Residue, then its C-alpha position, 0 to 999 in steps of 0.5 A: x797575595x795573588x788572587x786567581x779568577x774563581x773559574x781558572x785553572x785548578x779552580x775547585x769549581x772543576x771538582x765540585x762535590x755537589x755538581x754530581x750527575x744526578x744534580x746535572x740530570x735532575x736539572x736537565x729534566x727542568x730545562x727540559x720540561x719548561x722549554x717544551x722544544x722538540x729535538x734538534x732545536x737550539x739551546x744556548x747555555x750562557x756561563x756555561x762553566x764545565x758545560x755540564x748542562x750543554x752536554x746533557x742537554x746535546x746527550x737529549x738531542x739538542x743543538x747546543x751553544x755554550x758560552x763562558x769567559x773563562x778558558x779553563x772552563x771552555x777546555x774542560x767543557x770541550x773535553x768532556x763534550x768530546x768523551x761523551x761523543x757529543x757535539x757542544x759549540x762552545x765559545x769563550x766570551x761572557x754573557x754581555x759580548x754575545x751577538x747572537x740575533x734571533x737564533x735560538x729557541x731557549x736560553x738558560x742561565x743557570x747557579x750565579x750567571x747572572x749576579x756574575x753578569x749583573x755586578x758589572x751593570x748594576x740594576x741596569x737591565x742591560x744585562x739581559x739585552x744581548x740575552x733577549x737577542x739572541x731568542x727567536x720570537x717567543x723564545x723562552x729564558x730559563x734563570x736561576x740564582x740564590x735568593x737574596x734575604x735567604x743567602x744572606x740569612x744562611x750566609x757562613x762568614x768562614x769554611x774549611x773542608x780537609x785536614x789541618x795539612x791540606x784541604x780548602x779555606x772558605x772566606x765570605x763576605x756580603x756588602x748591602x749596599x752593592x748586594x755583592x757577595x765575595x767569596x776568597x778560597x784558599x787551596x792549601x797543601x804541604x807544597x804550595x797555597x792558591x787563592x781563587x776569588x768569585x763575587x756574584x750580586x744577590x737578588x730579591x724577588x721584586x729585583x729579579x723580576x723587575x730586572x726581567x720584565x724591564x728587559x722586555x721578557x714576559x714572566x711564564x712562571x716562577x719556582x723555588x727549586x728544580x722540584x717545581x716547588x712554589x718560589x716562598x721566602x725561605x727558598x735558597x734559590x729563585x727559578x724565573x721562566x720568561x718568554x721574549 
């Protein structure tokens, strides 16, 4: 069975039903409020996907650079930015490959970006060093990831969407030793079937804060959602705002 990277051509992520304009606006409102930057400030979006945050922040007057290792994501982001008539500097590269030095006023790494970076680095804070280096002194970093305990508790081993003839099946596994979630997507239809693979590492609150502070960041705030709710045990996600 040939499994494609989840973020490549034909990925279900490109048409994710939960990634609505309303959600993007809410998340961009949060980012804008927490960074507190003047219009024209430089923001780096790491693991930008198809650029929904990058494009929205560019619409709001910021200079945005967006990076992602997947060619399909970058190409979609470039097309969407052109359609929105905004300028975003897209680069096809992973977060580990960043070579910016004291260039950005703010950096964001949302969704499961950090989990994908750290899956390759284990617990090493080296996963965040290029992000730290990219920020100007006193620049801020916003990271959002699932909360380990809640994600594991509510992990569904199987989901199916659509009909028996056409749809998507999702199989999920969690490896306790590595703390990595593996999701296998089967997109099936009358003509063909395609398989996509997604892996990302989960963190507890303690592990996430340790990773961030060991890199050199000071933690300014933590939240349990983009509504600025407090981070408590049963929150599905964790958002941490750090400062260089």
